[in-house]
C-alpha positions in Angstrom: 113.2 44.8 68.0 114.1 41.4 66.9 112.0 38.5 65.0 110.8 37.0 68.4 109.7 39.7 70.2 107.9 40.6 67.0 106.1 37.6 66.6 105.4 37.5 70.4 103.8 41.2 70.1 101.5 40.4 67.1 100.3 37.1 68.7 99.5 38.7 72.2 97.7 41.2 70.3 95.6 39.3 68.5 94.8 37.8 72.1 93.7 41.2 73.2 96.4 42.3 75.5 97.5 45.9 75.9 100.7 46.9 74.4 101.8 47.6 77.9 101.4 44.3 79.4 103.1 42.5 76.3 106.1 44.9 76.5 106.4 44.6 80.1 105.9 40.3 79.9 108.8 40.7 77.4 110.9 42.1 80.0 110.5 40.5 82.7 111.2 37.1 80.7 114.9 38.3 80.9 115.1 38.9 84.8 115.7 36.2 86.9 114.5 35.4 90.4 115.5 33.5 93.2 115.0 32.2 96.8 111.5 33.7 98.6 109.8 35.9 96.3 106.7 38.4 96.7 104.7 39.9 94.2 102.6 42.8 94.7 99.2 43.3 93.3 98.8 39.6 92.2 96.5 36.9 93.0 97.5 33.7 93.9 97.3 30.9 91.1 96.8 33.6 88.6 97.9 33.1 85.2 98.4 37.1 84.9 101.1 37.1 87.4 104.9 38.3 86.3 106.5 35.7 88.3 105.0 33.2 85.3 107.2 35.2 83.0 110.8 35.6 85.3 113.5 33.1 84.9 113.1 31.3 88.3 116.0 29.4 89.7 116.1 27.4 93.4 112.9 29.4 94.6 112.1 28.4 98.2 108.5 29.9 98.4 106.2 32.4 96.2 104.2 34.9 98.1 101.2 36.7 96.7 100.0 39.9 97.9 97.1 42.5 97.0 95.0 45.5 98.5 91.7 43.7 98.0 93.0 40.0 97.5 89.8 37.9 96.2 91.7 34.5 97.0 92.0 32.8 100.3 96.0 32.6 99.7 96.6 35.7 98.8 97.9 38.0 101.0 96.3 41.2 102.5 98.7 44.5 102.1 98.7 48.1 101.5 101.4 50.0 100.1 100.5 53.4 101.5 101.0 51.7 105.1 103.5 49.5 107.0 103.4 46.1 105.4 103.2 43.1 107.7 106.1 41.4 106.9 109.3 41.3 109.1 112.2 43.1 107.7 114.8 41.4 105.2 112.4 38.5 104.7 112.6 38.4 100.5 115.1 37.8 98.0 113.3 39.0 95.3 110.1 41.3 95.1 108.2 41.7 92.1 105.9 45.0 91.8 104.2 45.4 87.9 101.3 47.8 87.4 100.8 48.5 90.9 102.7 52.0 91.5 100.2 54.2 89.7 97.3 53.1 92.2 99.8 54.1 95.2 99.7 57.9 96.5 102.7 57.5 98.8 104.8 55.9 96.6 108.1 56.8 98.5 106.6 54.7 101.5 105.8 52.1 99.1 109.4 52.0 98.0 110.6 52.1 101.4 108.8 49.5 102.8 109.8 47.4 99.8 113.6 48.0 100.7 112.6 46.9 104.7 111.3 43.9 103.4 114.5 42.9 101.3 117.4 40.7 102.3 120.8 43.2 101.9 121.4 42.8 98.1 118.3 41.5 97.1 116.3 42.8 94.2 113.2 44.9 93.9 111.8 44.1 90.1 109.2 46.3 88.5 107.2 48.1 86.1 104.4 50.8 85.7 103.0 52.2 82.5 103.7 55.6 81.3 101.4 55.9 78.4 98.0 54.4 79.4 94.0 54.9 79.8 93.3 55.8 83.6 92.4 52.4 85.1 91.5 52.3 88.9 91.8 49.7 91.3 90.3 51.4 92.9 92.2 54.8 92.1 94.9 55.4 89.4 97.2 58.4 91.0 100.5 59.1 89.1 102.3 58.2 85.7 106.1 58.1 86.2 109.1 59.4 84.4 112.4 57.2 84.2 114.1 60.1 86.1 111.2 60.0 88.8 111.9 56.2 89.4 115.8 56.3 89.5 115.1 59.1 91.8 113.1 57.5 94.7 114.8 54.6 94.2 118.0 56.7 95.3 116.5 58.1 97.9 114.8 55.2 99.5 117.9 53.3 99.7 118.7 51.4 96.2 121.8 50.5 94.7 122.7 49.2 91.0 119.4 50.8 90.0 118.3 50.4 86.1 115.4 52.2 84.5 114.3 51.4 81.0 111.9 53.6 78.5 110.5 50.9 76.5 108.3 52.1 73.3 108.9 52.8 69.8 107.8 56.5 69.3 104.6 58.3 68.8 102.6 56.6 66.7 103.2 53.5 68.9 101.9 55.7 71.5 98.8 56.7 69.6 97.9 53.1 69.3 98.0 52.3 72.8 95.7 55.2 73.3 92.9 53.5 70.9 93.7 50.5 71.6 90.6 49.8 73.7 88.4 50.1 71.0 90.0 48.6 67.9 90.7 45.5 69.6 87.4 44.7 69.6 87.5 44.1 65.5 89.8 40.6 65.0 92.9 41.6 63.3 92.4 45.3 63.3 94.9 46.2 65.8 97.2 43.9 64.5 97.4 46.2 61.3 97.1 49.5 63.2 100.0 48.4 65.4 102.1 47.3 62.8 101.7 50.1 60.5 102.5 52.4 63.6 105.7 50.4 64.3 106.8 51.1 60.7 105.9 54.6 61.0 107.9 54.9 64.4 111.0 52.9 62.3 111.0 55.9 59.8 111.1 58.8 62.3 113.4 56.9 64.1 116.1 57.4 61.3 115.4 61.0 61.2 115.7 62.4 65.2 118.6 62.5 67.4 116.6 61.4 70.8 115.5 58.0 70.8 111.8 58.1 70.7 111.0 55.6 73.0 112.7 57.9 75.6 110.0 60.6 74.5 107.2 58.4 73.9 107.6 55.6 76.4 104.8 52.9 76.9 106.1 51.5 80.0 109.0 52.4 82.6 110.9 49.0 83.9 113.2 49.0 86.5 115.7 46.7 88.9 117.1 47.9 92.2 119.0 46.3 95.0 118.8 46.8 98.7 122.0 48.8 99.8 
């Protein structure tokens, strides 16, 4: 981990953001998006939207959708069913922290694929080690292998899936974060210790510890 990312993690941990969210934001900052974009599980005008973090070029329009929208400008869409968007409409589709709430995830990937233009990109992430968080339901945690397989089966190419995390101590930190975040600086101290211990462990094991204890799974894929 470089110094810039370490500082970003520490600052946002102090702001009581979960490590899952922080790592997803760092991932999003490396991604480029353009043209017509839609973000699922996002409210219009929210600072939490991941489109706020990706690198935007030549954007023509950005739409936001949610299963239970709270804002008038947010479009109601249910990934369990057929989306109301026409086929081959979008250049990029963002879907962060949504798939764990979708029971029929294959339908979700298929419908997103239908709505993408050819060679256009899905960009997303789903937590792996994270508390149950209903919205209103929380159905699954997906491995890297599952995401790769489901993207292949639903007509995507140039698939890139990343396990993002550090090791068992950092994974344990994410489990207790909701409690220690209530005491200023304590969560930062716990995280620094966890990162140090995971760094020590990584020196003595062959398999990268992030592949055994990922905090989040991030991915991109292009429509064939």
